[in-house]
VMD Tcl script that draws the C-alpha trace (Angstrom):
set ca {
  {90.24 -36.31 -183.20}
  {87.59 -34.26 -181.44}
  {85.81 -31.47 -183.28}
  {86.87 -27.89 -182.65}
  {83.33 -26.67 -182.06}
  {79.90 -28.26 -182.27}
  {76.89 -25.98 -182.72}
  {73.53 -27.30 -181.56}
  {70.63 -25.52 -183.24}
  {69.87 -23.99 -186.61}
  {68.09 -20.69 -186.00}
  {69.59 -17.21 -186.44}
  {71.96 -17.78 -183.49}
  {73.19 -21.14 -184.76}
  {73.83 -20.05 -188.34}
  {75.47 -16.79 -187.29}
  {77.75 -18.71 -184.95}
  {78.55 -21.10 -187.80}
  {79.41 -18.26 -190.18}
  {81.85 -16.69 -187.73}
  {83.35 -20.00 -186.62}
  {83.83 -21.17 -190.20}
  {85.46 -17.90 -191.22}
  {87.87 -18.40 -188.28}
  {88.87 -21.78 -189.80}
  {87.34 -23.73 -186.92}
  {85.49 -26.06 -189.34}
  {82.34 -26.11 -187.20}
  {79.91 -29.01 -187.14}
  {76.26 -27.97 -186.78}
  {73.39 -30.23 -185.79}
  {70.17 -28.81 -187.22}
  {67.80 -31.43 -185.88}
  {65.02 -33.33 -187.55}
  {61.47 -32.80 -186.29}
  {61.66 -32.58 -182.49}
  {60.36 -29.36 -180.87}
  {63.79 -28.76 -179.39}
  {65.63 -29.07 -182.69}
  {63.41 -27.61 -185.41}
  {65.37 -27.28 -188.68}
  {65.93 -23.57 -189.43}
  {64.57 -22.63 -185.99}
  {61.33 -20.99 -184.93}
  {61.72 -18.35 -187.64}
  {60.79 -21.04 -190.15}
  {57.22 -20.68 -188.81}
  {57.16 -16.96 -189.55}
  {55.88 -15.35 -192.73}
  {57.27 -11.91 -193.61}
  {60.09 -10.54 -191.45}
  {60.04 -6.76 -191.71}
  {62.42 -5.91 -188.87}
  {65.64 -7.76 -189.70}
  {68.13 -5.05 -190.65}
  {69.40 -5.21 -194.21}
  {66.31 -6.86 -195.70}
  {63.91 -4.14 -196.86}
  {60.97 -5.22 -199.00}
  {61.84 -5.84 -202.62}
  {62.18 -8.61 -205.17}
  {63.40 -10.93 -202.44}
  {62.63 -14.21 -204.22}
  {64.94 -13.46 -207.13}
  {67.79 -12.84 -204.68}
  {67.00 -15.94 -202.62}
  {66.88 -18.18 -205.67}
  {70.16 -16.78 -206.93}
  {71.91 -17.28 -203.57}
  {70.50 -20.55 -202.24}
  {71.59 -23.82 -203.81}
  {68.97 -25.13 -206.23}
  {68.79 -28.42 -204.35}
  {67.02 -26.59 -201.50}
  {64.60 -24.48 -203.55}
  {61.89 -27.03 -202.74}
  {61.89 -25.69 -199.15}
  {61.11 -22.10 -200.16}
  {57.57 -20.98 -199.28}
  {55.16 -19.68 -201.92}
  {55.62 -16.05 -202.92}
  {53.04 -13.98 -200.99}
  {50.02 -13.17 -203.13}
  {49.13 -9.57 -203.85}
  {52.66 -8.36 -203.22}
  {53.81 -7.00 -206.56}
  {55.34 -3.82 -207.92}
  {55.86 -3.24 -211.64}
  {54.88 -6.84 -212.28}
  {57.49 -8.47 -210.00}
  {57.19 -9.79 -206.42}
  {57.77 -7.09 -203.80}
  {57.62 -8.17 -200.16}
  {59.69 -8.45 -196.98}
  {61.83 -11.55 -196.63}
  {59.93 -14.57 -195.29}
  {61.22 -16.53 -192.32}
  {62.23 -19.62 -194.28}
  {63.91 -17.48 -196.96}
  {65.97 -15.63 -194.38}
  {67.03 -18.86 -192.70}
  {67.93 -20.53 -195.99}
  {70.10 -17.51 -196.80}
  {71.85 -17.78 -193.43}
  {72.34 -21.50 -193.92}
  {73.79 -20.96 -197.39}
  {76.20 -18.34 -196.05}
  {77.42 -20.79 -193.40}
  {77.79 -23.57 -195.99}
  {79.75 -21.24 -198.28}
  {82.46 -20.97 -195.63}
  {82.68 -24.70 -194.98}
  {80.25 -25.40 -192.15}
  {79.34 -29.07 -191.98}
  {75.68 -29.76 -191.28}
  {74.07 -32.93 -189.97}
  {70.30 -33.36 -189.70}
  {70.19 -35.14 -186.36}
  {68.86 -34.51 -182.85}
  {71.19 -34.05 -179.90}
  {69.56 -36.06 -177.12}
  {72.16 -35.83 -174.33}
  {75.48 -34.29 -173.37}
  {78.42 -35.15 -171.14}
  {80.36 -32.12 -169.97}
  {82.04 -33.84 -167.00}
  {85.38 -34.45 -168.75}
  {87.49 -33.39 -171.73}
  {86.85 -33.48 -174.58}
  {83.20 -32.56 -174.25}
  {80.68 -35.02 -175.66}
  {77.31 -34.60 -177.34}
  {75.11 -37.63 -177.86}
  {73.00 -37.72 -181.01}
  {70.02 -39.87 -181.95}
  {71.46 -41.30 -185.17}
  {75.18 -40.50 -185.19}
  {76.20 -41.65 -181.72}
  {78.68 -39.72 -179.58}
  {80.59 -36.76 -180.98}
  {83.58 -35.39 -179.07}
  {84.44 -31.71 -179.25}
  {86.61 -29.06 -177.64}
  {83.81 -26.48 -177.52}
  {80.03 -26.40 -177.78}
  {77.65 -23.61 -178.70}
  {74.08 -24.24 -177.55}
  {71.66 -22.34 -179.80}
  {68.47 -24.37 -179.49}
  {66.15 -21.42 -178.88}
  {62.87 -21.25 -177.00}
  {59.46 -22.19 -178.28}
  {56.33 -20.15 -177.66}
  {53.65 -21.73 -175.51}
  {50.34 -22.08 -177.32}
  {46.87 -22.97 -176.10}
  {46.89 -26.39 -177.74}
  {43.72 -25.95 -179.80}
  {43.27 -27.66 -183.15}
  {41.78 -24.45 -184.57}
  {44.75 -22.49 -183.26}
  {47.13 -24.74 -185.14}
  {45.03 -24.39 -188.30}
  {45.37 -20.60 -188.29}
  {49.02 -20.20 -187.32}
  {50.48 -17.58 -189.68}
  {46.92 -16.88 -190.82}
  {46.09 -14.62 -187.91}
  {47.51 -16.58 -185.00}
  {50.92 -15.47 -183.75}
  {53.01 -15.58 -180.59}
  {54.99 -12.41 -181.26}
  {53.38 -9.00 -181.67}
  {56.71 -7.27 -182.20}
  {57.50 -9.72 -185.01}
  {54.13 -9.75 -186.76}
  {51.88 -7.01 -185.42}
  {52.78 -4.42 -188.06}
  {52.13 -6.76 -190.98}
  {49.40 -5.61 -193.40}
  {47.03 -8.42 -192.41}
  {46.74 -7.01 -188.88}
  {46.62 -3.27 -189.61}
  {43.52 -1.41 -188.41}
  {42.02 -4.72 -187.24}
  {40.60 -5.44 -183.79}
  {43.02 -7.94 -182.27}
  {43.14 -10.19 -179.21}
  {46.08 -10.83 -176.92}
  {45.80 -13.91 -174.71}
  {47.42 -13.82 -171.27}
  {47.66 -11.83 -168.08}
  {51.33 -11.35 -167.30}
  {53.86 -8.66 -168.18}
  {54.48 -10.17 -171.61}
  {50.79 -10.07 -172.47}
  {50.47 -6.43 -171.43}
  {53.62 -5.56 -173.39}
  {52.21 -7.25 -176.48}
  {48.86 -5.51 -176.10}
  {50.53 -2.13 -175.55}
  {52.75 -2.58 -178.60}
  {49.75 -3.38 -180.80}
  {47.65 -0.57 -179.34}
  {50.39 1.99 -180.04}
  {50.75 1.08 -183.71}
  {49.52 3.60 -186.23}
  {45.81 3.06 -187.08}
  {45.45 0.52 -184.28}
  {41.90 -0.63 -183.57}
  {40.67 -2.09 -180.27}
  {43.07 -4.53 -178.65}
  {41.30 -7.06 -176.45}
  {43.38 -8.47 -173.59}
  {41.77 -11.81 -172.76}
  {42.57 -13.29 -169.35}
  {41.20 -16.30 -167.50}
  {41.01 -14.51 -164.16}
  {39.52 -11.25 -162.89}
  {42.90 -9.71 -162.15}
  {46.11 -9.47 -164.17}
  {49.26 -11.24 -163.02}
  {51.40 -8.45 -164.47}
  {53.37 -6.06 -162.30}
  {51.46 -3.08 -160.94}
  {52.91 -0.58 -163.38}
  {52.10 -2.86 -166.30}
  {48.55 -3.36 -165.04}
  {48.04 0.38 -164.91}
  {49.35 0.69 -168.45}
  {46.75 -1.78 -169.72}
  {43.85 -0.48 -167.64}
  {44.45 3.13 -168.65}
  {45.18 2.68 -172.34}
  {42.25 3.98 -174.43}
  {42.62 1.25 -177.06}
  {43.04 -1.74 -174.74}
  {39.89 -3.46 -173.53}
  {40.14 -6.11 -170.81}
  {38.11 -9.29 -171.26}
  {38.02 -10.91 -167.83}
  {37.32 -14.50 -166.77}
  {37.51 -15.83 -170.30}
  {39.42 -18.54 -172.11}
  {39.64 -19.29 -175.82}
  {37.43 -22.22 -176.73}
  {37.98 -22.01 -180.51}
  {39.71 -19.83 -183.08}
  {37.21 -18.89 -185.77}
  {38.06 -18.19 -189.40}
  {37.04 -18.40 -193.03}
  {39.72 -20.91 -193.94}
  {42.17 -18.23 -195.04}
  {42.49 -16.10 -191.93}
  {41.17 -15.50 -188.40}
  {37.80 -13.76 -188.14}
  {37.07 -14.16 -184.44}
  {37.31 -16.16 -181.23}
  {34.81 -18.25 -179.34}
  {35.37 -17.49 -175.66}
  {34.23 -19.55 -172.69}
  {33.56 -17.99 -169.32}
  {35.70 -19.41 -166.51}
  {32.89 -18.46 -164.11}
  {29.72 -19.98 -165.55}
  {30.87 -21.74 -168.73}
  {28.84 -19.52 -171.04}
  {30.08 -18.93 -174.60}
  {30.42 -15.71 -176.59}
  {32.06 -14.70 -179.84}
  {34.59 -11.92 -180.18}
  {35.21 -10.53 -183.66}
  {38.93 -10.01 -184.21}
  {41.32 -10.17 -187.15}
  {44.10 -11.85 -185.24}
  {45.11 -13.55 -181.99}
  {48.45 -13.09 -180.26}
  {49.24 -15.74 -177.64}
  {51.35 -14.37 -174.79}
  {51.44 -17.14 -172.20}
  {55.18 -17.59 -172.04}
  {57.98 -19.49 -173.73}
  {59.75 -22.76 -172.98}
  {63.52 -22.79 -173.54}
  {64.71 -25.87 -175.40}
  {67.07 -27.24 -172.76}
  {65.63 -30.59 -171.65}
  {68.31 -32.52 -173.58}
  {70.94 -30.94 -171.33}
  {69.65 -32.78 -168.29}
  {70.38 -29.86 -165.98}
  {74.11 -29.99 -166.71}
  {74.31 -26.22 -167.23}
  {73.18 -23.51 -164.83}
  {69.83 -21.94 -165.65}
  {67.79 -19.06 -164.29}
  {64.46 -19.44 -162.54}
  {62.66 -19.56 -165.89}
  {64.86 -22.35 -167.25}
  {66.96 -20.23 -169.60}
  {70.71 -20.85 -169.75}
  {72.66 -18.45 -167.58}
  {75.61 -16.44 -168.88}
  {78.26 -16.50 -166.18}
  {80.34 -13.53 -167.34}
  {78.98 -10.05 -168.09}
  {78.62 -9.41 -171.83}
  {80.01 -12.86 -172.62}
  {78.22 -16.02 -173.75}
  {80.07 -18.34 -171.33}
  {77.96 -20.84 -169.44}
  {78.73 -22.62 -166.17}
  {80.93 -25.16 -168.00}
  {84.20 -23.94 -169.56}
  {84.09 -24.36 -173.32}
  {80.30 -24.36 -173.50}
  {78.63 -21.20 -174.78}
  {74.98 -20.22 -175.20}
  {73.50 -18.05 -177.95}
  {70.06 -16.85 -178.93}
  {66.71 -17.31 -177.25}
  {67.88 -20.28 -175.17}
  {69.71 -17.70 -173.04}
  {67.39 -14.73 -173.63}
  {64.09 -14.44 -171.79}
  {63.67 -10.75 -172.56}
  {64.30 -9.68 -176.18}
  {63.69 -12.91 -178.14}
  {64.23 -11.34 -181.57}
  {65.90 -12.84 -184.62}
  {68.40 -10.01 -184.85}
  {69.45 -10.23 -181.21}
  {69.81 -14.00 -181.59}
  {72.06 -13.51 -184.59}
  {74.16 -11.04 -182.62}
  {74.72 -13.42 -179.74}
  {75.52 -16.18 -182.22}
  {78.38 -14.01 -183.45}
  {79.45 -13.39 -179.84}
  {79.42 -17.11 -178.99}
  {81.60 -17.97 -181.98}
  {84.12 -15.27 -181.05}
  {84.10 -16.47 -177.44}
  {84.65 -20.05 -178.58}
  {87.47 -18.99 -180.90}
  {89.28 -17.19 -178.07}
  {88.69 -20.09 -175.71}
  {90.24 -22.54 -178.16}
  {93.18 -20.21 -178.78}
  {93.87 -20.06 -175.05}
  {93.81 -23.87 -174.84}
  {96.71 -24.22 -177.22}
}
mol new
graphics top color blue
foreach p $ca { graphics top sphere $p radius 0.5 }
foreach p [lrange $ca 0 end-1] q [lrange $ca 1 end] { graphics top cylinder $p $q radius 0.2 }
display resetview
């Protein structure tokens, strides 16, 4: 017998879809992946430290709650409690990315979601039932599919950049910019498009913001005219033209600066900053689909009905950042995960 619904992906969209599908007695099967970039277990949020903007999770003694809710067999995956975050002798901090994802996973498991740690490497949507092809478990047939594989941020590819991820290197100012480690610090945003200007503007408008350096490899921004004017006229944004990042500098614990290389004459200079935000785009995790679903010009899955998660193939739905090239937030991903599960439920009801 084919599955009712297969969910591909294990970020906020995937687990939210699983919670709603399981509560609707659809007995969903979720593939959370292994180590491939397109199927990172627990999604991109697993790379994030404190999450201050997910509604319902104000700072507090989060670890006690997480340990009480998440099965003990998975406590090994919980990150260390942030140092220096205490109140009245107990931990007091905003929920960390892995903690939030483990809570979502536990909630889905509580309602009967089945989880397999395997990568989906291909799909066949040409006939019914639909088929997903996995690396270790072969072909799985299903009546409906929810694609929730997300999008990964593009990084510069530097060894030093990798070393300081979550220690001053980030790809999301909205997610991380207000964290204590960045407050009142000079910061650098890397890129020259609309996203880079948006990131720089967000950081520059934060309370107590210091200078925000917008570092671009050319002598002119690629951003739209109105966005260029916003960057050029902002008193706290300083443009650094014709420069690329040669190395991320730090003291081993956090970022202290950048070594920049001129794209004109190759000369080097150091820029003292307390953090670097990379804004050079995202890559949606859709290569395993082999072009079998319609996508927009950026490669994101296209919703074919207004305010619905339907894709170009009946019975296949898309949720989260894999279909969102604009907001890319954990809470919006979770919302569309809910929508996709409800859409799948109604689709299956109409089939019978």
